[in-house]
C-alpha positions as CSV (number, residue, x, y, z in Angstrom):
1,M,3.2,10.3,7.2
2,K,4.6,6.8,7.2
3,E,2.5,5.9,10.2
4,S,-0.7,7.2,8.4
5,I,0.1,5.1,5.4
6,N,0.5,2.0,7.5
7,K,-2.7,2.7,9.4
8,V,-4.8,3.3,6.3
9,Y,-3.2,0.2,4.6
10,T,-4.1,-1.9,7.7
11,M,-7.6,-0.4,7.8
12,L,-8.2,-1.3,4.1
13,K,-6.7,-4.8,4.5
14,D,-9.0,-5.4,7.6
15,R,-12.0,-4.0,5.8
16,E,-12.5,-1.2,8.3
17,I,-12.7,1.2,5.4
18,N,-13.3,0.7,1.7
19,P,-11.7,2.3,-1.3
20,R,-13.8,4.7,-3.3
21,G,-15.4,3.2,-6.4
22,K,-18.7,1.8,-7.7
23,F,-20.2,-1.4,-9.1
24,D,-21.7,-1.6,-12.5
25,D,-24.9,-3.5,-13.4
26,K,-22.9,-6.7,-13.9
27,G,-21.3,-6.6,-10.4
28,R,-17.8,-5.5,-11.5
29,W,-16.2,-2.9,-9.2
30,Y,-14.4,0.1,-10.7
31,A,-12.0,2.3,-8.6
32,E,-12.5,6.0,-8.6
33,N,-8.8,6.5,-8.7
34,S,-8.1,3.9,-11.4
35,D,-5.4,6.2,-12.9
36,L,-3.2,5.2,-9.9
37,L,-3.6,1.5,-10.6
38,S,-1.6,-0.8,-12.9
39,V,-4.0,-3.7,-13.0
40,R,-6.4,-5.4,-15.4
41,S,-9.8,-4.0,-15.9
42,P,-12.6,-5.8,-14.1
43,S,-14.2,-8.6,-16.0
44,K,-16.7,-11.4,-15.5
45,A,-13.9,-13.7,-14.3
46,W,-12.2,-11.0,-12.2
47,P,-14.8,-8.5,-11.0
48,Y,-12.8,-7.2,-8.1
49,S,-9.4,-6.8,-9.7
50,Q,-9.3,-3.1,-9.0
51,M,-10.7,-3.4,-5.5
52,K,-7.9,-5.8,-4.6
53,A,-5.3,-3.5,-6.0
54,C,-6.8,-0.6,-4.0
55,R,-6.1,-2.5,-0.8
56,T,-2.3,-2.4,-1.2
57,R,0.3,-0.2,0.4
58,K,1.5,0.9,-3.1
59,Y,-1.9,2.3,-3.8
60,V,-2.1,4.1,-0.5
61,E,1.3,5.7,-1.2
62,S,0.1,6.7,-4.6
63,V,-2.9,8.4,-3.1
64,V,-0.7,10.4,-0.7
65,A,1.5,11.5,-3.6
66,K,-1.5,12.5,-5.9
67,Y,-3.5,14.4,-3.3
68,K,-0.5,15.6,-1.2
69,C,-2.2,14.3,1.9
70,E,-0.8,15.8,5.2
71,S,-3.1,14.1,7.8
72,L,-4.6,10.7,8.4
73,Q,-8.2,12.0,7.9
74,E,-7.2,13.6,4.6
75,L,-5.7,10.3,3.4
76,I,-8.8,8.3,4.5
77,D,-11.1,10.8,2.7
78,N,-9.1,10.3,-0.6
79,V,-8.6,6.5,-0.5
């Protein structure tokens, strides 16, 4: 699983895949898995705070733990 975590982390970092979430009408991005993050809420000054946090190895590891991912594709689908 460590190889899958590293692969997904690299894919997120290189923008090959994007974390799940949505923009509000003011352009702030909110993560679908915000319960896994320990970061400030998006604001006018920091609209991508959660998106940036979703591109970390710590976040990918949290997704694996929450969804009990056993394959690379399952991990990608839940990021």
